[in-house]
C-alpha positions as a printed Julia matrix, in Angstrom:
325×3 Matrix{Float64}:
  88.39  106.44  117.43
  89.4   102.87  118.22
  92.57  100.88  118.52
  93.35   99.05  115.32
  93.07   95.33  116.21
  96.61   94.47  115.13
  98.05   97.37  117.11
  96.15   96.39  120.24
  97.22   92.78  119.88
 100.81   93.83  119.54
 100.6    96.15  122.53
  98.96   93.52  124.68
 101.51   90.92  123.69
 104.36   93.39  124.19
 105.65   92.81  120.67
 106.06   96.4   119.51
 108.43   98.82  121.22
 106.75  102.23  121.58
 103.85  101.08  119.39
 101.46  102.89  121.74
 103.22  106.21  121.17
 103.33  105.75  117.4
  99.64  104.84  117.34
  98.64  107.89  119.36
 100.65  110.19  117.11
  98.54  109.04  114.15
  95.14  109.42  115.87
  93.7   112.72  117.04
  91.53  111.08  119.72
  94.47  109.31  121.34
  96.98  110.61  123.86
 100.39  109.01  124.38
 100.83  109.96  128.02
 104.08  111.62  129.06
 103.67  111.22  132.83
 106.16  113.96  133.73
 104.06  116.5   131.8
 101.02  116.11  134.08
 100.11  116.61  137.71
  99.47  113.42  139.71
  97.89  113.02  143.13
 100.65  111.07  144.88
 104.22  112.4   145.22
 105.53  109.02  146.44
 105.48  107.79  142.84
 108.16  108.66  140.29
 107.05  110.27  137.03
 109.33  110.21  133.99
 108.83  110.83  130.29
 107.75  107.23  129.7
 106.62  105.74  133.01
 104.97  105.96  136.41
 106.64  103.85  139.1
 106.89  103.17  142.78
 109.24  100.84  144.62
 108.33   98.23  147.21
 106.72   99.8   150.28
 104.68   98.67  153.26
 101.6   100.72  152.32
  98.79  100.43  149.78
  98.53  103.44  147.55
  97.62  104.77  144.14
  98.09  107.86  142.03
  95.75  109.56  139.57
  96.65  111.79  136.63
  94.92  115.15  136.83
  93.45  115.14  133.34
  89.83  114.3   132.55
  88.55  112.25  129.62
  84.95  112.93  128.7
  83.71  109.79  126.97
  84.29  106.09  126.48
  87.93  105.07  126.7
  90.48  102.6   125.4
  93.54  102.51  127.66
  96.71  100.54  126.88
  99.85  100.26  128.98
 102.69   97.95  129.97
 102.87   96.91  133.62
 106.01   95.47  135.22
 105.94   93.93  138.71
 108.77   94.88  141.09
 107.63   92.65  143.93
 105.22   89.87  144.81
 102.98   89.48  147.83
  99.63   87.96  148.74
  96.71   90.24  147.81
  99.02   92.8   146.25
  97.27   94.48  143.31
  99.41   96.25  140.7
  97.88   97.8   137.6
  95.67  100.5   136.1
  92.74  102.29  137.7
  89.9   104.37  136.29
  88.36  107.07  138.5
  84.89  108.46  137.9
  83.47  111.91  138.59
  81.46  110.27  141.38
  84.72  109.57  143.23
  84.68  105.79  142.88
  87.52  103.76  141.38
  87.58  100.56  139.37
  90.97   98.97  138.84
  92.4    96.14  136.76
  95.36   94.62  138.54
  97.64   91.63  138.78
  97.13   90.16  142.23
  99.08   87.15  143.48
  95.97   85.7   145.11
  93.72   85.73  142.01
  95.89   86.63  140.0
  93.96   89.01  137.65
  91.24   91.03  139.32
  88.9    93.96  138.87
  88.31   95.85  142.12
  85.41   98.24  142.84
  85.76  100.85  145.58
  81.99  101.38  145.49
  81.46   97.76  146.55
  84.81   97.4   148.36
  85.39   94.02  146.79
  86.66   92.1   143.78
  83.9    92.21  141.13
  85.66   90.03  138.54
  88.66   87.72  138.61
  90.37   85.06  136.54
  93.0    82.45  137.29
  95.89   81.39  135.12
  97.96   84.55  134.64
 101.54   83.79  135.73
 102.94   86.53  137.98
 106.6    86.97  137.05
 108.97   89.67  138.24
 110.45   91.75  135.45
 107.89   90.74  132.87
 106.07   93.56  131.05
 102.39   92.67  130.9
 100.22   94.21  128.18
  97.14   95.86  129.73
  94.14   96.94  127.65
  91.13   98.47  129.41
  87.94   99.4   127.56
  85.48  101.73  129.29
  81.96  102.12  127.92
  78.85  103.64  129.46
  77.75  100.22  130.69
  80.87   98.08  131.1
  84.55   98.14  132.01
  86.62   95.31  130.52
  90.25   94.59  131.25
  92.44   92.33  129.11
  95.91   91.25  130.19
  97.85   88.94  127.88
  94.59   87.42  126.64
  92.98   86.99  130.08
  89.78   89.02  130.6
  87.93   90.53  133.55
  84.74   92.54  133.12
  82.04   94.18  135.26
  79.28   96.81  135.01
  80.63  100.35  134.95
  79.93  101.96  138.33
  81.67  105.21  137.44
  80.32  108.44  136.0
  82.23  110.44  133.37
  84.42  112.33  132.95
  87.11  109.81  133.85
  90.68  109.98  135.08
  93.29  107.25  134.81
  95.84  106.18  137.38
  98.16  103.53  138.74
  97.63  101.25  141.72
 100.48   99.71  143.74
  99.62   97.79  146.9
 102.81   97.39  148.96
 104.95   95.7   146.29
 106.2    98.01  143.56
 105.32   98.54  139.93
 106.43  100.3   136.75
 103.71  101.36  134.29
 104.94  102.54  130.89
 103.8   103.24  127.32
 100.43  104.57  128.47
  97.99  105.45  125.7
  94.46  106.75  126.26
  91.99  106.9   123.37
  88.61  108.57  123.74
  86.08  106.51  121.83
  82.5   106.75  120.66
  81.27  103.2   120.24
  77.78  102.58  121.65
  77.48   98.98  120.5
  81.01   98.05  121.58
  81.86   96.45  118.23
  85.22   98.17  117.84
  83.95  100.63  115.22
  83.56  104.31  116.07
  79.94  105.46  115.83
  80.96  108.08  113.26
  82.1   105.25  110.97
  79.35  102.79  111.9
  76.2   102.59  109.75
  74.53  100.72  112.61
  75.9   102.23  115.85
  73.46  100.28  118.03
  73.96   96.87  116.41
  77.17   95.0   117.29
  76.7    92.59  114.35
  76.66   95.3   111.68
  78.9    98.25  110.95
  79.1    98.39  107.13
  76.65   97.88  104.29
  78.37   94.57  103.53
  77.7    93.48  107.12
  74.1    94.49  106.55
  73.7    92.35  103.43
  75.36   89.41  105.17
  72.91   89.76  108.06
  69.98   89.61  105.63
  71.48   86.52  103.99
  71.98   84.93  107.41
  68.4    85.3   108.61
  66.79   84.58  105.23
  68.77   81.32  105.26
  67.46   80.44  108.73
  64.15   78.56  108.64
  63.72   79.39  112.33
  63.4    83.05  111.32
  61.83   82.9   107.86
  59.73   79.73  107.8
  59.31   77.48  104.77
  55.59   78.24  105.04
  56.3    81.99  104.6
  57.26   81.45  100.96
  54.84   81.13   98.09
  56.95   78.1    97.18
  59.66   76.91   99.58
  62.09   76.55   96.66
  61.95   80.34   96.36
  64.2    80.68   99.42
  67.26   79.52   97.47
  66.42   81.71   94.51
  66.0    84.7    96.84
  69.34   83.94   98.5
  71.02   83.7    95.11
  69.78   87.19   94.28
  71.16   88.47   97.6
  74.53   86.87   96.89
  74.71   88.61   93.5
  73.93   91.94   95.16
  76.57   91.25   97.81
  79.18   90.67   95.1
  78.24   93.88   93.33
  78.29   96.0    96.49
  81.58   94.49   97.59
  83.09   95.4    94.22
  81.65   98.92   94.36
  82.95   99.54   97.89
  86.44   98.46   96.79
  86.45  100.39   93.5
  88.98  103.22   93.32
  87.27  105.0    90.41
  84.18  106.89   91.7
  82.45  106.74   88.32
  82.97  102.98   88.05
  81.74  102.54   91.6
  78.59  104.56   90.88
  77.77  102.33   87.9
  78.13   99.18   90.02
  76.01  100.7    92.79
  73.34  101.53   90.2
  73.3    97.93   88.98
  72.98   96.67   92.56
  70.2    99.19   93.25
  68.21   97.98   90.24
  68.48   94.39   91.45
  67.46   95.28   95.01
  64.41   97.21   93.84
  63.25   94.83   91.11
  64.49   91.42   92.22
  63.87   91.7    95.96
  61.71   94.61   97.12
  59.02   93.96   94.49
  58.83   90.4    95.82
  58.6    91.52   99.46
  56.35   94.6    99.63
  52.76   93.56   98.88
  51.76   93.52  102.55
  53.64   96.65  103.56
  50.87   99.17  102.92
  52.82  100.96  100.2
  50.35  100.27   97.39
  52.31   97.38   95.92
  50.61   94.31   94.5
  50.67   91.03   96.42
  50.69   89.1    93.13
  54.46   89.51   92.76
  55.32   88.58   96.34
  57.52   85.61   97.06
  57.1    86.1   100.8
  53.36   85.78  101.44
  53.25   86.25  105.23
  53.09   89.67  106.88
  55.46   88.81  109.75
  58.16   87.61  107.35
  57.87   90.7   105.17
  58.07   92.87  108.28
  61.51   91.38  109.01
  62.99   91.65  105.52
  61.36   94.71  103.95
  62.85   97.42  106.24
  66.36   96.05  105.74
  65.9    95.98  101.97
  64.58   99.53  102.06
  67.66  100.67  104.0
  69.88   98.94  101.46
  68.03  100.57   98.57
  68.33  104.03  100.1
  72.04  103.52  100.74
  72.67  102.44   97.15
  70.6   105.29   95.75
  72.69  107.79   97.69
  75.85  106.23   96.26
  74.63  106.79   92.71
  73.91  110.48   93.14
């Protein structure tokens, strides 16, 4: 499950009141945190239905919610500063099973930082975020197996993930106080970090492709690029444009089929696209693929070029065939 882009943007910009709670209610993998319903590690913080807070104090401290999240995470929250002070971090932390913490915080000296307890230092920082008392800053933290990225009002910090799952979330307040509200935690499954859950992603390891339309556009992109498919790869270099035209027709058909509301109408369009893929493209790209096809019909005459295009066409053909069944 992922945050819908418009919902995240609104949360981060602070434009929607209780948008985080409404979003979580509509998504099974998301939890709109009610802080008072959970145990936390630090009794010096105040836990209400909507927020975690702590007033200005002379000590550095944090608190961690005693609930584990097994996989990759999207965390959104609003953070309000109650005080300012040099090197005073206020924000959200992620704790790993290995005991280390990584936090994204507003810090008057940076002012946006990511801190690693494993390294005991700032591992990422960015200037330009105005620190203003009373302002509610939109925090969005994305945790993947490899990276933790924090976004605050469009400013970004990022570093390699030094934590091991399962994770816990918490609040950090160094000396000056903070109120953290509208906390939402979504467990995600997005290996390529493209914003599309792996269950909905045809290409879970490729950040450029998630849908079959993305796939066709990728083929069009590299077939258009003479640094990938050389002019000399074609039987006649004018064939590149003709090949691209055939891909564009198939793209139009598949786009129409994906949007069709009538399953029978969609199946007919998929069948037409399948016929064109098999007869207009694959038969012109398979003579050197060891599948018993004749080289006489090939438009691409070089093995290396066919090796790039043929597998993607085959995937497309198999996808379209499945849609016609």
